[in-house]
C-alpha positions, 0 to 999 in steps of 0.5 A: 607448602604448610601455610599458616592460615590453613585451618581443617575446618575451612569450608570452601562452600560456606565462603563462596561469595567470597570466593568468587570475589577473590578470584576476580581480585587475585586474578587482577593481583596477579596480572598487575604490572606495577607495584602501585596497581598491586597496592590499590588492588589489595588494600582497597578492593580486597578490603571491601570484600572482605569488609575490612576497615582499614588495611595496610600493606608493609614490605620488608626493606633490609634487615631490621625495618619495615615500610609501609606502602599501601593503606586503606582507611588510616588518617593522615596521621595514622599514615605517617605514623605507620610510614616505617616500623622497626622490627624492634618495635612491637606491632600485629605487622612486625610479629607476623613478620618476625614469626611467620605466623598470622597475627589474630586480635580478637578485641580492643582489650587483647590489642592492648594486653599485647601491644599496650604502645598502640593505645587503639581507642576503637573496638574490634578485631584484627588479623595479620598474615606474613607475605612468604615466598614459595621459593624460599620460605622467606617472608618479605612483609606483611598484610593487616586487616582491621574489623571495627566493631567486630569482636571475636575470632577470625572465622576458619573459612574467612582466614582461608580466604585472606590467606589465598589472598595473601599468597597471591599478593606476596608472589605477585610482589616477588614477580614485580621485584624481580621485573624491576631488579631486571630493568634496573640492571638493564638501565644501570648497564645502559648508563654506565655505558653512556657515563663511560662514554662520557668520561672517555670523550673529554680530557675536562673530567670537571665538565665530565663530572658534572654531565655524568651527574646530569645523567643520573638524575631522575632515573637513578637518583632525585640528587646527585652530587659530585664533591672532589677533594681540593688541599685537604678540603671536600669541595662540590664541583656539581649538583643535580636534580630535574628541577633548577630551582632545588639545585639553587636551594642545594648551593644555598644550604651549603653555602649557609650551613657549611657540612661540618667535614669532621662529622661522623657520617656523610660524603666527609666521612667517605672522602676520609675512610675511602669507604662507601656509605649507605643509608638504607633509609634516612629518619628524623633522627638523622636529620636532627643529628645533623642539623646545625639550627631549627631553620636547617632542621625544618629545610631539611625536613622539606627535601623529604629525603628519603635513603642516600649513599656516597662512593669514593672516587678513587684512583691508584689508591687515592681517594679524589672525591665522592659521588653521592645519590640521594632519593627523595620524591620518588621514595626509593631506597638503595640497597647493597646492589646500587652501592655496588653499580655506584661503585663501578660508576666511580671506578670509571669516573676515578680512571678518568680523572687520572687520565685527564690529571695525567694528561695535564701533568704531560701537556705541561711538560711538553709546554716546557720542552716544546719552548726549547725545541723552537724560537719563541718567535722567529727573528726579525731580518732585515731584507727577509721573508720568514715563515714556519709551521710545527705541527707535531704527532700524538697526543702530547703537543711536542715531537722531536723535530727542531729548528733555529734561526739566528742572524750575525753581525755582518748580515748572514743567517743561520738556519738549522732543522732537525729531526731525532728518532722517535716522538713525543717526549722522549723524541722532544728531550733529545731534539732540544738538546740537539737544537742547544748544540747546534746553537752553541756550536755555531757561534764558533764556526757558522760554516754548514760543513763545520758546524755539522761536523762538529754536530757529529763530534757531540753525538759521538762524545754524549749522544742525545739520540742514536740517530738524527738528520739535519740540514745547515744552511748559511745565507749570504746576501752580499754574495747572493749565495747560501752554503748548506749541508744536508745530512741524511735529511730531506732535501731543501727545495729552492723556488725562483723564476717561477720554478722549484728544485731540490737541492740534492748535491753534496748530500751526506749521511745522517748524525750517529755513524761517528765522524764522516767527511761533510762538505758545504753545496753553495748555490746562488740565492738572490732577491725574490728567491725562496728556500724551504727546509722541512722534516720527513713528516711533510713527505712521508706516507705509510705504505707510499714511496717518499718519492711520490711525496716529494713530487706532491710537494713540488707541485704544491710548491709550484702552485703556492709560491707563484703567488708570493710577494714581498707583502705575502705572509708566509706562515698563512702560505705554509699552513696550506702547503702542509695540509696539502701535502702531509699525511692527513693521519698525522702519523710524524711530526711535520716541521716546515721552515721558508726563506725569502729574499725580499725584492 
């Protein structure tokens, strides 16, 4: 390809000493594994070989800016002056990039004539070469050398040597950039995987977002913050930095100088518009515009902010908050690819927040429903020990199993335990209606057969569920008797005289089949006897006959109930029973209710 430094007058023989040095430098540049190695070689060693007093290497940043990444022979003030250059600002470096041509200056007079704003007081000449990609011919930066005390045009041989050096520099920079981009993409994918795992591991999204912010530094940001919209106000939830003192400083800054929610920029703008914001380079003018007073400006400048991006946390077209990345001491500058990465993370975080919020709402609904399914506390009944266990399936903390216990004025006790079809909130609604109906109907006639028939009629007129099983028990201590109806439900278990047996007399179909005959079974029940009522979740396991579960229950009851006396906490005993008998996979709700006559 024709490059701007090629010259027909160049004689390689005349520049052989420089070529030898160039070969060594070019090899070092080509073998560089980091940008730092590249820049040190170019600006330090090449400047010495070429006899240059000063050297600068600048790379294109975005579409309208250059950033100086290495310099040799410049004073601290000059380094600061040339740290960034707008392409609209006339200089040899910017002209070389815009024109793709070598820019040569033969004297101070020519420099002042072409670039009056530079004001260099030292006589000399300079040459600035564009760094051109061999792939597409684009200009990726510029390399400039200044020769103090040397006046006149650049020797063609010298220009050829410098051209080869700048070409090697350009291709090496592009290689390192490609390698860095590949590594960055791999790091982003790894980070997204870690962040996704963190977001999925907990339904406490506030704590999870704090963890995500901490994961982001220092690999992807020097600062990372998460702000959430709360009653229309954007409030900071988390700030992360590798230095805890700087985290504290950020909090103090926000307290002392609260951000203006109406200012045209920053996280507040992202929250209002739902659109990402990229600041490729934070300029001093931006800091001045955002500062609320001189002290605020001084502290902001000390932070050394370089680049920033903010992306919205969105779920179902609603902005939930803002995720911000800020680069400072690392010197990194964000671009479009970084914004895409941040938006990907924000989408995942927004989904996690929405799921957590939905779960919280479901838990609140479940809590209300739960109070309608079960008594707040079992009643205190003289002469009785009562115990209960309730364990739901699924993730809503509520199911379709229900029970109720109440005492009558004549000393008798009514107990109802049932199970509706399904699970979760829908089953809970049905179970709540069944429990309420049973409580009301029991006040009309507590006898189990009459109550079961009344529930059949209720299911015909206004069925809350297609089918439901239940057991109804009426304890009569004065007669040492219990009357019960089992409506398609697992058989109650009676424990007396050290042995257990299932009550299987007078079983009847489940509710939901219309009005069917219901007959109460009677069993003796005296002091020291124990009756266990339970739902099928206690004894059923997938792929196993229920008979096996019933035998498992009876064996556990014989072992655990033998040691029960008047001082035993039945809740503890039932908890152990449930743990040893029920399905570890928790495929179904479990309700267990125990009644014991005190000796």
